Each structure stands twice: as C-alpha cells, then as structure tokens.
N, C-alpha and C positions, 0 to 999 in steps of 0.2 A: 395161517398166521400172518397178518400184515407186518411189513417192516416199516418202521417210522423213524425218521431222523428229527430230533428236537434241536433246533438251532438257537443258541443263546448268545447275547452280547456279553462281553467280559466285565460285567458288573455284578458283584455278589448279590445285590438286592434283586436282580433279575435272574441270575443264574441259579440261585438256590431254589426258588419256587418252580422254575422250569425243570430243574433236575428232579424235584418231587413229583411233578406231573409225569416226567419220563419214567420214574420208578412205578408210578401208579398204572401207566399204560402197560408196562412189563407185567405187573401183577394181574392185569386184565387179559393177558395172553398175547400181547404184541412183542415183536422182536425190535428192540429199541436201541438207537445210538444217540448219545448226547454229544452235540458238536459245539465246541467252545474253544477259547484260547487254552494253551497247554496248562496254565496255572490252575485251571478249574477241573483237571482230570479227576481229582479226588471226589468231586461231586458225583461223577459217573460211577465211581466205585461204590460210594455210599448208596446210590440208587440201584445198584446191581445191573447196570446197563453197559453197553459198549461205549467206547469213546472215540470220537473223531476230532483231531486237532483242527480248529478252524477259527481264524481271527477275522472279525467282521468290522472292526473299527480300531483306530490307533489309540483311542482313549481307553482307560481301564480302571477298575477298582476291585482289588482282590479282598477287601474287607474293611480297610481303613484307607480312605482316599489319599490322605497325606503321606501314608507309608508305602503306597504303591509306586513302583518305579515308573516314571513318566518321562517323556522327552521334555525339553525346556519349554516348548510352545504349549504343550498340554498343561504343564505345571503353572505356567503364567496365566492361562485361561481359568484354571481352578482358583488361583489367587484373586483374579479379577471378579470371579463369581462370588467368592466369599466376602470380598469387600462390598460388593453390591448388596448382599443380604443385610449388611449393617445399615444401609440407607432405606430399606423398607421393601415391601412386597413388590411394588411395580418395578422398582430398580432392579431387583433380583430377576424378575421375569424378562425385563428388557435385556439384561446381560445374557440370559439364556437365549433370547431371540437372536442376538448378535452372533452368538457362538454356534448357531444351529447347523450351518453348512459344515463346519469342521467336525462337529459332534456326530452328525447323522448321515453325511454323504461324502466322506473323505475320499474313498477309493471304490466307487461302484464297479469299475471295470475289473479290479482285482477280486472283489467279492463274487462277481459273475463267474470269473474263471475258476475260482476256488470251489464254488458250488457245482459247476459243471463237472469238475474233476471228481468231487466227492460223490456226485450222483452216478457217475460211471463206475466207481468202485463199489458203492454200497447198494445200488439199485433199489432204493426204498419205494414203497407204494405211495407214500405221501410224507409231508413234512409238517412240523409245528414251528412257527416263527413268532418271535416277540413283535408286537405291534410297533414298538419303537425302533426296531431294526429295519429301517426303511430300505437300505441297500439290499438286504436279503429278500424282502418282499418284492422289490423291483426285479431282482434277478430271477426269482421263481416265476414271476409273471412273464418275463421275457422268455424264459426257458419252457414255458407252458407246463410246469410241474404242479401237481395238486398240493395244496397246503391248507392247514387250519391256522387261525390266528390266536395267539395268546395275548390277552390284554393284561399287562403286569400291574398297572396302577388304577387310577380312577377310570370308570367306564367311559367317561367323556373323551378319553384318548382315541376311541373309535368315534369319529365325528358323527353327530346326529343329523346334520343338515347343512345347507349353504351358509347359514348365519353363525355356525360354530367354527371356531378357529383353534388350531393347536397352539397351546401356550397361553390361552386366555381362560381363566377359571370359569366353569359354568355357573358357579355361585360362590359368594364370599361369606365367610363367617362374620358375625356381628362385630367382632373386635377389629376387623381389618377390612374396612370398606373404603376403597380408594376414591378420591374425588373424580368427578366426571372427566376433567381435562386429562388427568394422568391415565385414566382408563382408556380414553380415546387414543392417546398416544400408543398405549400397549396394543390396542386392537389394530391400529394402522401398521405397526411393526409386524404383527402376526399375519395380517392380510398380505403384506409385501412378501413375507417368507412363503406364504401359501402359493402366491402367484409364481415366485421364483422357483420353488421346488417343483411345481407342476410343469413348468417349462423345461426344467432339467430332466424330469422323468420322461416327458414326451420326446425330447431329443435323444435321450439314451435309448428309449424303446425303438425309435425309428432307425437308429444306427445298428442296434443289435438284433432286433426282431421285427422287421418291417411288416411281416405277415400277421403279427399278433395284433389284437385289439389295443387301442391306445389305453394306457393305464388310468387316464382321467386325473381327477384331483389328487395330488400326491399324498397328502396327509389323510385322505379318506380311503386310500388303497388298503384293503384287507381281504381276508378270505371270502369268496362267495359261497363257501360251504358251511363253515362253522367258526364261531368265535367263542373262546373260553375266557370268562372274566374271573379273576381271582378276587371276587368281591361279592357282597350280598346284593340281592335283587330288591333294592329299596323302591318303594312305589313312586317316589318323586324324581327318580333319575330321568335324564333326557331320554326320549323314545328313540331307540336306535333305528337305522334304516332297515327296511324289510329285506329278506333274502336268506341269509345264512341262519343256521341254528344258533341261538343265543344261549349259552350255557353259563349261568351264574353259579360258580362253585361255592361262594360264601367265603372261602379262604383257600390258600394253597400251602398250608403249613403241615409238615410231617408231624406225626404224633410225637410229643416231647418225651425224651428219655429221662431217666432219673438224674438228679444232680450228682456230680462226683463227690467224693468225700471231702475235698477241700471246700467246695462251695456249700455243701451241707453244713460244715463246721462254721463257715462264715455267717450263714443265716442264723444258726443257733446262737452264735455269739451276739448278733445284732438284736435278737429277741430275748436276751438273757434275763432282762428284768421281768419278763412275763407280761409286760404291758406294751412293748414296742410294736408298732406297725411299720412295715417296710415299704418304701417307695422306690421303684426302679426308675432311673433317669437315663435316657438314651436318645440321642438326637440323630442317629443314623450314621452311615459310613462316611458321608461328606461333612455333615454339619456338626459332628463332634469337634470340628475345628473352631466352632464358636464357643471358646472356653469362657468368654465373658458372660454368656447366657448361662452356661453350666454353673459358673461360680455364683451368679445371682440366685439361681434355683436352689442350689444346695445350701448356701449360707442362709437363705430365707427359711428353708425347711428346718435346718438344725436349730436356728435361733427362735423361730416362731412356733415350732411344734415339738416340745420336749418329749412327746410320746412317739416320735417318728425317727426311724433310722433310714439310711439312704444307701443304695447301690448305684454307682455312677459308671457308665461306659464312656470313657473320656478320650479314646483314640490316642493320637499322638500328643494330646495335651495332658496326659496323666501326670507327667512330672510337674507341669505348671500348676496343677491342682492338688499336688501331693499334700500340701498343708491342710487340706480339708479332711484327709483321712484320719480316722480315730476310732474310738469305741462305737460311735454311731454312724460311721460312714466308711464304705469300701470304695476306693477309686482305682479302677483298672482300665487297661486299653479297650478290652472287649468283654462281653458277657455271654453266657448261654441263655439267650433271651427267652426262647420258647419254654425251656425248663424252669427258668426263674419265674415266669408268669404264673406257673402253677403254685407259687409259694409267696408271692408278694400281694400287697393290699391295694396298690394303685401304681400307675405308671405316668411319667412325664415324657412325652415323645413329640416328634416334629411333624406328625401328620403323614408320615410315610404309609402307603397302603398296607405294607407288610405288618408294620407295628399296629396299625389300626385293626386289621382283621385278626391278628394274633391276640390282641387284647379282647376282641369280641369273642373269639373262640374260648379263651380262658376265663371269661367273665370278669375281667379286670377293668374298673373304671379308669379314665385317663384325663390328664390335663394336656391339652394339645397346643403346641407352639409352632405354627407353620411358618416356613421361610420362603419356599420356592415351588416350582414345578406344579404338580397336581395337589400339593399339600393343602392349599386353600379350599379346594373342592372337597377333599377328604375331611378337613376340619369342619366344614359346613355340614357334611353328612353326620359327623359325630354329634354335632349339636342337635340336628333334627331327629336322630335316632335315640337321643337321650343317653348317649354312651360316653359323653365327656364334656368338659368345659374348655373353651378356647380363649387363649390370651395372645396378645401381640408380643413376640419375643424381644422386640426392640424397645418396648416401653414397660418393662417389668420394674416394679418397685419391690423392695425386700418383702413386703407383706402380701404381695399378690398371689404367689404360689401356695403358701400355707392356707390362705383363705380359699383358694380354688380347690385344694385337696379336701378341705372340710366340706365344701359344697358337693364334690363328687361322692364323698362317703355318705353324705346325708341324702342327696337327691338322686344321684346317678346309680349308686351301688344297688339299691333295691330293684332296679330294672335289669341289671346285668344277667341274672340267672336265665331269664326268659330270652334275652338276646343271644346268650351263649348257646342255649338249646336250639334256637332257630338256625344259627350259623353252623352248628355241628351236624345238622341233618344232611349236609352235602359234603363238600370237601374234595380232596384229590381223587379218591377212589370213585366217587360218584361222577366227577367230571371226566375221568378217563373212560368209564363205561359209556357215558353219553356221547363222548367224542368219537369213540370207535364205532358206535352205532350210526352216528351222523355221517362219518366218512364212508362207512359201508353202504349206506343209502346212495351216496354220490357214485360209488363204484357201480352199483346196480343200475343207476340211471344212465351211466355212460355205456 
C-alpha cells in the first residue's frame, strides 16, 4: 500500500478538488494524508484521510475571500485585484501579474523546511502537488522527492511550449478579445515574470540542492511522472509537452449528496407555480464581491423572465443584495453548488474550472461571465464545446442575461446530455486508479 501526501494551497477552490482526489486515492487502496492549512482539516475528515497541517502561502480563502481573515497587505491586494476586474480583462490579468511574487513565492525557504519535516515524519512514497503551488513543487524538486502534479484549472496552466506564458489566456472568447496593444503589454508582463521566477528558482536550487538538476523554466516545472487534469480532454487544447502520463479526469467533483430539508423547501417554493425554471447565479469565492454584476444579472432575470426564479450565492455582499430576495429569488452567502446543479435549469458563473466542469457533469447549460485568471480560456472552451454562452461582465445591459439564458435553453440545452455522459465516464475514481498505476510504473522503473 503506497503512502501518498496530497499537498494543497489554502484556497477552497483548490483544496476541495484535491481532497476529493485524496479520498479517491484512499478508496483505491493508498494510505493518504491531506496536507493543508489547519482551517481545511474538515476536508480531510470528509475524505476519510489523515491530515497534516501545512501552510504553503500567506494568502488564503476558506470559502468566501472577503470573509477570510487576511493580514492588511493581503487584504489590500485583494481590493486592488477586484478594482482591476472593473477595468476589464487585461487590467485584471496585469494586476495578477504584479501580485505574482507575493502570491506564489512568498516564503520558499519556509516551505522547504516544512516539507522536509513532514517527509521525515510521514515517510510517504510520493506526493501530489497543485500546479500553482510553485514553492511546493520547487521544494520537492530540491529534496529529490517523487511527486505527481494536479492541474486545478485550465490545462494551459501546464505550459505547452516556449511561446506559452503563465497568465496569458491560450484563447479568448468572442465577447472579450483585447486589442493587440493591450495584449502585447500583458504578454510582456508575463514574460518578465517568467524570467524573474526562473532566475529565482535557479538561485534557490543552487543554494539548497547544488547536486540536483536545475529546475529550468519556473512556470513549466511539473511532475516528470504524471499530471492529473481536473478537466475534459477537448481535442482543441494545446498539446502538452511529452513525458509524463497525462490524465484528463473530466472533473474532480465528489458525487453530490441530497439537498437538506431547508434547501429542498426553498426550491419547491421557487417552483410553486409549476412553471418556474430556476437559475443558479454564483461567481466564485473571490468574485462574489462584484455585487454590481450580481445585481445586474439578478434584476435582469427577474424583470426579463417572469418564468424564472433565481438562487444567488452572494458571499459577503448578501446584505447589499437583500432587497432582491423575495418569492422568486433566494440570496444567501453560499450554496451547496454540486447538489443544486442536480435541481436547477441553468447556471450563471464566472468561468471557474470547478463551476464549468461541475455544470458539464450535471448537464446544466451556462452563461459564463469571465473576469480573470484562466477564466477566459475556460469560457472559450465552453463556447467551443457548445456548453454555454459567454458575455463580458463589465458590459452587461439589463436584457443581456435573459436573452443569453433563452439562447442556452434553446441551443445549448439539447447538447448537454451527451456532454454530461462523456464527462462522467472518468472522474476522481478513474483518475486515482490511473495515477496509482502511473506512479507504480515509475517505482518499477527506478
């Protein structure tokens, strides 16, 4: 029985799918520990695995970013990022590029020491590390410890070649195509980060592991053995570099449980007329702070679609949107998204890969409003797969979302059963089995 340590950054959108993979590895026969910040210990319990307290970054998000305790500097950077999203796609990505060092490589020495200590205590056979946890990957490289990579978002996070840069979408949806000058500025910032991080990685490796091979290009560093993508294997995706086993799981969502009695009653009330269709609106753990967009979406649906009721995950902005609640609208800080997707007719989301793949798994068509990160690439895939309609969140008029919802029901909805069937063929249990087999082959080769 191999012992595996799954290392997660302290962000709910990363920690939850990684904990699902940890649980699937356990069910496949591995002895598993989930290593994350103490606030995420409950995910290890839910997965039925051991827990190892390990903090790999100062930033955190336990479920609603604005409600998570942060130091003043982290809170200021979050506010700056949210302001940038109001200026548009490239501004948001440029803000993220400026923050990259503090986000992704704040304390590599501390991470190395913590991992060395955990390895001495737990003695795992190998690790699973989030692709975006660069200090963890760097530490494992320097320590010479075997690991598999988990790609939590768009597959382009694992760079496909020298012309691909972290922080630059591999493709843009039709509604959000930046002008060439702005795109050039973004590529220049990404290239500067690439060179700076690569130099930092090289210097760190020379200092801590001079006998080890150089880590090479920083943002391209990933497992030479196996990479698990929590994403479908679309034919048009960039071709990844050769070498490791490439495991496209389709999704990394646990099977949804039933809704509790309170939520069941809410949905029954929303459908009381017998004609209501229900739309779930959720912009993720960070972007629920864009209550201006939430308000435009919800008011547009309530006024433009008398046959529609709405469930809104509004985070810390629930009070600001409380006036929207009523017979046709439920406004709450957070929702049981996977369970609700089994009972709603469409979703409006931000293009987060978890929301995208969960909608695919449930067969729910979507209206996608991308703001930042890999969301533009995910939104473009939603268009190409015929799984959703994409709108610019900063250019919404009151009638845009009702019209888009009508489009997804008319043109996207009929495709969703086949898409859902395809995505469900794999999932966490499949990925865990394939990953264990891939790492066993590595052990045999050694």
